[in-house]
PDB file of N, CA, C and O in Angstrom, chain B, residues numbered from 101:
ATOM      1  N   MET B 101     -72.559 -33.466  -3.901  1.00  0.00           N
ATOM      2  CA  MET B 101     -72.435 -33.430  -2.527  1.00  0.00           C
ATOM      3  C   MET B 101     -72.102 -33.121  -1.679  1.00  0.00           C
ATOM      4  O   MET B 101     -72.172 -31.897  -1.782  1.00  0.00           O
ATOM      5  N   PRO B 102     -71.688 -33.366  -0.664  1.00  0.00           N
ATOM      6  CA  PRO B 102     -70.980 -34.291   1.191  1.00  0.00           C
ATOM      7  C   PRO B 102     -72.003 -34.961   1.000  1.00  0.00           C
ATOM      8  O   PRO B 102     -72.921 -34.664   0.235  1.00  0.00           O
ATOM      9  N   ASP B 103     -71.917 -35.953   1.708  1.00  0.00           N
ATOM     10  CA  ASP B 103     -72.887 -36.672   1.880  1.00  0.00           C
ATOM     11  C   ASP B 103     -73.263 -36.552   3.978  1.00  0.00           C
ATOM     12  O   ASP B 103     -72.399 -36.794   4.822  1.00  0.00           O
ATOM     13  N   VAL B 104     -74.263 -36.265   4.199  1.00  0.00           N
ATOM     14  CA  VAL B 104     -74.782 -35.728   4.981  1.00  0.00           C
ATOM     15  C   VAL B 104     -75.061 -36.898   6.567  1.00  0.00           C
ATOM     16  O   VAL B 104     -76.080 -37.588   6.610  1.00  0.00           O
ATOM     17  N   SER B 105     -74.442 -36.924   7.256  1.00  0.00           N
ATOM     18  CA  SER B 105     -74.561 -38.516   8.678  1.00  0.00           C
ATOM     19  C   SER B 105     -76.608 -38.477   8.805  1.00  0.00           C
ATOM     20  O   SER B 105     -77.531 -37.664   8.768  1.00  0.00           O
ATOM     21  N   LEU B 106     -76.352 -40.032   8.971  1.00  0.00           N
ATOM     22  CA  LEU B 106     -77.858 -39.858   9.358  1.00  0.00           C
ATOM     23  C   LEU B 106     -78.295 -39.178  11.167  1.00  0.00           C
ATOM     24  O   LEU B 106     -79.433 -38.802  11.447  1.00  0.00           O
ATOM     25  N   GLN B 107     -77.085 -39.159  12.202  1.00  0.00           N
ATOM     26  CA  GLN B 107     -77.490 -37.935  12.852  1.00  0.00           C
ATOM     27  C   GLN B 107     -77.958 -36.549  12.752  1.00  0.00           C
ATOM     28  O   GLN B 107     -78.687 -35.879  13.482  1.00  0.00           O
ATOM     29  N   THR B 108     -77.312 -36.282  11.594  1.00  0.00           N
ATOM     30  CA  THR B 108     -77.636 -35.293  10.495  1.00  0.00           C
ATOM     31  C   THR B 108     -78.835 -34.987  10.047  1.00  0.00           C
ATOM     32  O   THR B 108     -79.420 -33.915   9.888  1.00  0.00           O
ATOM     33  N   LYS B 109     -79.162 -36.288   9.834  1.00  0.00           N
ATOM     34  CA  LYS B 109     -80.399 -35.448   9.062  1.00  0.00           C
ATOM     35  C   LYS B 109     -81.324 -35.611  10.359  1.00  0.00           C
ATOM     36  O   LYS B 109     -82.198 -34.754  10.495  1.00  0.00           O
ATOM     37  N   ARG B 110     -81.209 -36.798  11.500  1.00  0.00           N
ATOM     38  CA  ARG B 110     -81.577 -36.806  12.339  1.00  0.00           C
ATOM     39  C   ARG B 110     -82.767 -36.008  13.028  1.00  0.00           C
ATOM     40  O   ARG B 110     -83.975 -36.193  13.176  1.00  0.00           O
ATOM     41  N   ALA B 111     -81.364 -34.520  13.561  1.00  0.00           N
ATOM     42  CA  ALA B 111     -81.410 -33.756  14.421  1.00  0.00           C
ATOM     43  C   ALA B 111     -82.213 -32.595  13.159  1.00  0.00           C
ATOM     44  O   ALA B 111     -82.926 -31.750  13.698  1.00  0.00           O
ATOM     45  N   TYR B 112     -82.135 -32.507  11.489  1.00  0.00           N
ATOM     46  CA  TYR B 112     -82.736 -31.531  10.630  1.00  0.00           C
ATOM     47  C   TYR B 112     -84.066 -31.500  10.999  1.00  0.00           C
ATOM     48  O   TYR B 112     -84.760 -30.483  10.998  1.00  0.00           O
ATOM     49  N   PHE B 113     -84.560 -33.025  11.433  1.00  0.00           N
ATOM     50  CA  PHE B 113     -86.159 -33.080  11.100  1.00  0.00           C
ATOM     51  C   PHE B 113     -86.551 -32.972  12.326  1.00  0.00           C
ATOM     52  O   PHE B 113     -87.602 -32.378  12.568  1.00  0.00           O
ATOM     53  N   ALA B 114     -85.643 -33.626  13.516  1.00  0.00           N
ATOM     54  CA  ALA B 114     -86.934 -33.076  14.830  1.00  0.00           C
ATOM     55  C   ALA B 114     -86.771 -31.493  14.876  1.00  0.00           C
ATOM     56  O   ALA B 114     -87.775 -30.825  15.126  1.00  0.00           O
ATOM     57  N   LYS B 115     -85.893 -31.040  14.711  1.00  0.00           N
ATOM     58  CA  LYS B 115     -86.096 -29.251  14.421  1.00  0.00           C
ATOM     59  C   LYS B 115     -87.227 -28.771  13.227  1.00  0.00           C
ATOM     60  O   LYS B 115     -88.109 -27.913  13.250  1.00  0.00           O
ATOM     61  N   VAL B 116     -86.881 -29.512  12.416  1.00  0.00           N
ATOM     62  CA  VAL B 116     -88.146 -28.755  11.058  1.00  0.00           C
ATOM     63  C   VAL B 116     -89.962 -29.393  12.151  1.00  0.00           C
ATOM     64  O   VAL B 116     -91.062 -28.908  12.415  1.00  0.00           O
ATOM     65  N   LYS B 117     -89.281 -30.561  12.387  1.00  0.00           N
ATOM     66  CA  LYS B 117     -90.844 -30.796  13.774  1.00  0.00           C
ATOM     67  C   LYS B 117     -91.490 -30.569  14.220  1.00  0.00           C
ATOM     68  O   LYS B 117     -92.666 -30.915  14.112  1.00  0.00           O
ATOM     69  N   ARG B 118     -90.811 -29.599  15.216  1.00  0.00           N
ATOM     70  CA  ARG B 118     -90.376 -28.401  16.044  1.00  0.00           C
ATOM     71  C   ARG B 118     -91.365 -27.642  15.897  1.00  0.00           C
ATOM     72  O   ARG B 118     -92.522 -27.599  16.314  1.00  0.00           O
ATOM     73  N   ALA B 119     -90.287 -26.655  14.789  1.00  0.00           N
ATOM     74  CA  ALA B 119     -91.385 -25.428  14.059  1.00  0.00           C
ATOM     75  C   ALA B 119     -92.539 -25.501  13.646  1.00  0.00           C
ATOM     76  O   ALA B 119     -93.414 -24.653  13.467  1.00  0.00           O
ATOM     77  N   ASN B 120     -92.487 -26.637  13.494  1.00  0.00           N
ATOM     78  CA  ASN B 120     -94.100 -26.296  12.954  1.00  0.00           C
ATOM     79  C   ASN B 120     -95.010 -26.860  12.909  1.00  0.00           C
ATOM     80  O   ASN B 120     -95.932 -26.763  12.099  1.00  0.00           O
ATOM     81  N   TYR B 121     -94.765 -28.249  14.684  1.00  0.00           N
ATOM     82  CA  TYR B 121     -95.916 -27.781  15.647  1.00  0.00           C
ATOM     83  C   TYR B 121     -96.355 -26.390  16.215  1.00  0.00           C
ATOM     84  O   TYR B 121     -97.341 -25.818  16.680  1.00  0.00           O
ATOM     85  N   LYS B 122     -94.949 -26.173  15.880  1.00  0.00           N
ATOM     86  CA  LYS B 122     -95.282 -24.439  16.683  1.00  0.00           C
ATOM     87  C   LYS B 122     -95.855 -23.762  16.946  1.00  0.00           C
ATOM     88  O   LYS B 122     -96.500 -23.216  17.841  1.00  0.00           O
ATOM     89  N   ALA B 123     -95.267 -23.846  14.965  1.00  0.00           N
ATOM     90  CA  ALA B 123     -96.452 -22.624  13.380  1.00  0.00           C
ATOM     91  C   ALA B 123     -98.376 -23.800  13.770  1.00  0.00           C
ATOM     92  O   ALA B 123     -99.548 -23.525  13.514  1.00  0.00           O
ATOM     93  N   SER B 124     -97.980 -24.542  14.181  1.00  0.00           N
ATOM     94  CA  SER B 124     -99.675 -25.226  13.314  1.00  0.00           C
ATOM     95  C   SER B 124    -100.519 -24.599  14.359  1.00  0.00           C
ATOM     96  O   SER B 124    -101.567 -24.027  14.057  1.00  0.00           O
ATOM     97  N   MET B 125     -99.839 -24.743  16.319  1.00  0.00           N
ATOM     98  CA  MET B 125    -100.110 -24.701  17.809  1.00  0.00           C
ATOM     99  C   MET B 125    -100.662 -23.472  16.961  1.00  0.00           C
ATOM    100  O   MET B 125    -101.680 -23.524  16.272  1.00  0.00           O
ATOM    101  N   ARG B 126     -99.568 -21.986  17.164  1.00  0.00           N
ATOM    102  CA  ARG B 126     -99.757 -20.639  16.373  1.00  0.00           C
ATOM    103  C   ARG B 126    -101.459 -19.896  15.792  1.00  0.00           C
ATOM    104  O   ARG B 126    -102.202 -18.947  16.040  1.00  0.00           O
ATOM    105  N   LEU B 127    -101.370 -20.988  14.975  1.00  0.00           N
ATOM    106  CA  LEU B 127    -102.374 -21.405  14.145  1.00  0.00           C
ATOM    107  C   LEU B 127    -103.899 -21.664  13.886  1.00  0.00           C
ATOM    108  O   LEU B 127    -104.783 -21.342  13.092  1.00  0.00           O
ATOM    109  N   GLU B 128    -103.673 -22.545  15.181  1.00  0.00           N
ATOM    110  CA  GLU B 128    -105.039 -22.670  15.736  1.00  0.00           C
ATOM    111  C   GLU B 128    -105.253 -21.862  17.122  1.00  0.00           C
ATOM    112  O   GLU B 128    -105.869 -22.421  18.029  1.00  0.00           O
ATOM    113  N   GLY B 129    -104.659 -20.318  17.325  1.00  0.00           N
ATOM    114  CA  GLY B 129    -105.243 -19.960  18.646  1.00  0.00           C
ATOM    115  C   GLY B 129    -104.815 -20.436  19.701  1.00  0.00           C
ATOM    116  O   GLY B 129    -105.274 -19.891  20.705  1.00  0.00           O
ATOM    117  N   ILE B 130    -103.483 -21.969  20.018  1.00  0.00           N
ATOM    118  CA  ILE B 130    -102.818 -21.998  21.229  1.00  0.00           C
ATOM    119  C   ILE B 130    -101.066 -20.987  21.574  1.00  0.00           C
ATOM    120  O   ILE B 130     -99.995 -21.466  21.201  1.00  0.00           O
ATOM    121  N   HIS B 131    -101.115 -20.230  21.982  1.00  0.00           N
ATOM    122  CA  HIS B 131    -100.295 -19.695  22.488  1.00  0.00           C
ATOM    123  C   HIS B 131     -99.285 -20.544  24.073  1.00  0.00           C
ATOM    124  O   HIS B 131     -99.847 -20.751  25.149  1.00  0.00           O
ATOM    125  N   ASN B 132     -97.973 -20.851  23.836  1.00  0.00           N
ATOM    126  CA  ASN B 132     -97.020 -20.898  24.674  1.00  0.00           C
ATOM    127  C   ASN B 132     -96.479 -19.907  24.620  1.00  0.00           C
ATOM    128  O   ASN B 132     -95.810 -19.561  23.646  1.00  0.00           O
ATOM    129  N   ALA B 133     -96.778 -18.701  26.456  1.00  0.00           N
ATOM    130  CA  ALA B 133     -95.383 -17.923  26.766  1.00  0.00           C
ATOM    131  C   ALA B 133     -94.041 -18.695  27.326  1.00  0.00           C
ATOM    132  O   ALA B 133     -94.183 -19.657  28.080  1.00  0.00           O
ATOM    133  N   LYS B 134     -93.424 -18.479  27.140  1.00  0.00           N
ATOM    134  CA  LYS B 134     -92.248 -18.584  27.375  1.00  0.00           C
ATOM    135  C   LYS B 134     -91.803 -18.278  28.842  1.00  0.00           C
ATOM    136  O   LYS B 134     -91.075 -18.950  29.572  1.00  0.00           O
ATOM    137  N   SER B 135     -92.468 -17.018  29.098  1.00  0.00           N
ATOM    138  CA  SER B 135     -92.308 -16.306  29.810  1.00  0.00           C
ATOM    139  C   SER B 135     -92.432 -17.117  31.203  1.00  0.00           C
ATOM    140  O   SER B 135     -91.600 -16.978  32.100  1.00  0.00           O
ATOM    141  N   ASP B 136     -93.522 -17.956  31.298  1.00  0.00           N
ATOM    142  CA  ASP B 136     -94.102 -18.848  32.125  1.00  0.00           C
ATOM    143  C   ASP B 136     -93.050 -18.950  33.354  1.00  0.00           C
ATOM    144  O   ASP B 136     -92.060 -18.438  32.832  1.00  0.00           O
ATOM    145  N   ALA B 137     -92.596 -19.368  34.921  1.00  0.00           N
ATOM    146  CA  ALA B 137     -91.868 -19.536  35.234  1.00  0.00           C
ATOM    147  C   ALA B 137     -91.694 -20.629  35.597  1.00  0.00           C
ATOM    148  O   ALA B 137     -92.191 -20.708  36.721  1.00  0.00           O
ATOM    149  N   LYS B 138     -91.222 -21.656  35.276  1.00  0.00           N
ATOM    150  CA  LYS B 138     -90.794 -23.672  35.442  1.00  0.00           C
ATOM    151  C   LYS B 138     -91.892 -23.508  36.897  1.00  0.00           C
ATOM    152  O   LYS B 138     -91.958 -22.437  37.502  1.00  0.00           O
ATOM    153  N   ALA B 139     -92.773 -24.840  37.350  1.00  0.00           N
ATOM    154  CA  ALA B 139     -94.003 -24.648  38.296  1.00  0.00           C
ATOM    155  C   ALA B 139     -92.356 -25.818  39.346  1.00  0.00           C
ATOM    156  O   ALA B 139     -91.836 -26.661  38.615  1.00  0.00           O
ATOM    157  N   THR B 140     -91.937 -25.756  40.418  1.00  0.00           N
ATOM    158  CA  THR B 140     -91.704 -26.276  41.094  1.00  0.00           C
ATOM    159  C   THR B 140     -92.197 -27.606  42.544  1.00  0.00           C
ATOM    160  O   THR B 140     -93.000 -27.413  43.456  1.00  0.00           O
ATOM    161  N   ARG B 141     -91.396 -28.841  42.273  1.00  0.00           N
ATOM    162  CA  ARG B 141     -92.409 -29.552  42.429  1.00  0.00           C
ATOM    163  C   ARG B 141     -92.836 -29.393  44.235  1.00  0.00           C
ATOM    164  O   ARG B 141     -92.763 -30.491  44.787  1.00  0.00           O
ATOM    165  N   GLU B 142     -93.213 -28.351  45.098  1.00  0.00           N
ATOM    166  CA  GLU B 142     -93.317 -28.073  45.926  1.00  0.00           C
ATOM    167  C   GLU B 142     -94.691 -27.067  45.248  1.00  0.00           C
ATOM    168  O   GLU B 142     -95.769 -27.613  45.479  1.00  0.00           O
ATOM    169  N   SER B 143     -94.785 -26.112  44.695  1.00  0.00           N
ATOM    170  CA  SER B 143     -95.751 -26.303  43.962  1.00  0.00           C
ATOM    171  C   SER B 143     -96.705 -26.484  43.080  1.00  0.00           C
ATOM    172  O   SER B 143     -97.401 -25.634  42.525  1.00  0.00           O
ATOM    173  N   ILE B 144     -96.710 -27.733  42.964  1.00  0.00           N
ATOM    174  CA  ILE B 144     -97.616 -28.393  41.604  1.00  0.00           C
ATOM    175  C   ILE B 144     -98.208 -29.635  43.046  1.00  0.00           C
ATOM    176  O   ILE B 144     -99.377 -29.988  43.203  1.00  0.00           O
ATOM    177  N   LEU B 145     -97.032 -30.066  43.896  1.00  0.00           N
ATOM    178  CA  LEU B 145     -97.803 -30.719  44.863  1.00  0.00           C
ATOM    179  C   LEU B 145     -98.581 -30.555  45.743  1.00  0.00           C
ATOM    180  O   LEU B 145     -99.278 -31.460  46.203  1.00  0.00           O
ATOM    181  N   ALA B 146     -98.604 -28.689  46.348  1.00  0.00           N
ATOM    182  CA  ALA B 146     -99.180 -27.663  46.315  1.00  0.00           C
ATOM    183  C   ALA B 146    -100.585 -27.575  45.745  1.00  0.00           C
ATOM    184  O   ALA B 146    -101.314 -27.422  46.725  1.00  0.00           O
ATOM    185  N   LYS B 147    -101.200 -27.592  44.825  1.00  0.00           N
ATOM    186  CA  LYS B 147    -101.838 -27.314  43.657  1.00  0.00           C
ATOM    187  C   LYS B 147    -102.535 -28.786  44.401  1.00  0.00           C
ATOM    188  O   LYS B 147    -102.919 -28.610  45.557  1.00  0.00           O
ATOM    189  N   TYR B 148    -102.713 -30.141  43.851  1.00  0.00           N
ATOM    190  CA  TYR B 148    -103.144 -30.831  44.189  1.00  0.00           C
ATOM    191  C   TYR B 148    -103.152 -31.621  45.415  1.00  0.00           C
ATOM    192  O   TYR B 148    -103.944 -32.559  45.510  1.00  0.00           O
ATOM    193  N   LYS B 149    -102.540 -31.403  46.137  1.00  0.00           N
ATOM    194  CA  LYS B 149    -102.973 -31.898  47.354  1.00  0.00           C
ATOM    195  C   LYS B 149    -104.442 -31.373  48.576  1.00  0.00           C
ATOM    196  O   LYS B 149    -105.031 -30.335  48.878  1.00  0.00           O
ATOM    197  N   PRO B 150    -104.463 -32.189  48.781  1.00  0.00           N
ATOM    198  CA  PRO B 150    -105.997 -31.836  49.230  1.00  0.00           C
ATOM    199  C   PRO B 150    -105.713 -30.715  50.293  1.00  0.00           C
ATOM    200  O   PRO B 150    -104.697 -30.563  50.971  1.00  0.00           O
ATOM    201  N   SER B 151    -107.114 -29.805  50.265  1.00  0.00           N
ATOM    202  CA  SER B 151    -106.251 -29.515  51.186  1.00  0.00           C
ATOM    203  C   SER B 151    -107.905 -29.339  52.106  1.00  0.00           C
ATOM    204  O   SER B 151    -108.968 -29.147  51.516  1.00  0.00           O
ATOM    205  N   ARG B 152    -107.783 -29.446  53.430  1.00  0.00           N
ATOM    206  CA  ARG B 152    -108.083 -29.853  54.263  1.00  0.00           C
ATOM    207  C   ARG B 152    -108.449 -27.979  55.071  1.00  0.00           C
ATOM    208  O   ARG B 152    -107.675 -27.092  55.430  1.00  0.00           O
ATOM    209  N   SER B 153    -109.503 -28.046  55.068  1.00  0.00           N
ATOM    210  CA  SER B 153    -110.473 -26.725  55.639  1.00  0.00           C
ATOM    211  C   SER B 153    -111.793 -27.403  57.250  1.00  0.00           C
ATOM    212  O   SER B 153    -112.564 -26.610  57.792  1.00  0.00           O
TER     213      SER B 153
END
């Protein structure tokens, strides 16, 4: 079996860790929709800025 570099091992571990985390969250009933648009800086500021009515 050829030697595998440390960088390759780290990349594989990170990939498996993410997959396991996603599966764990799914089993707990927490769903992360990828269709959600990324929030813009302006929308985040508007959300947390105190409204003056």
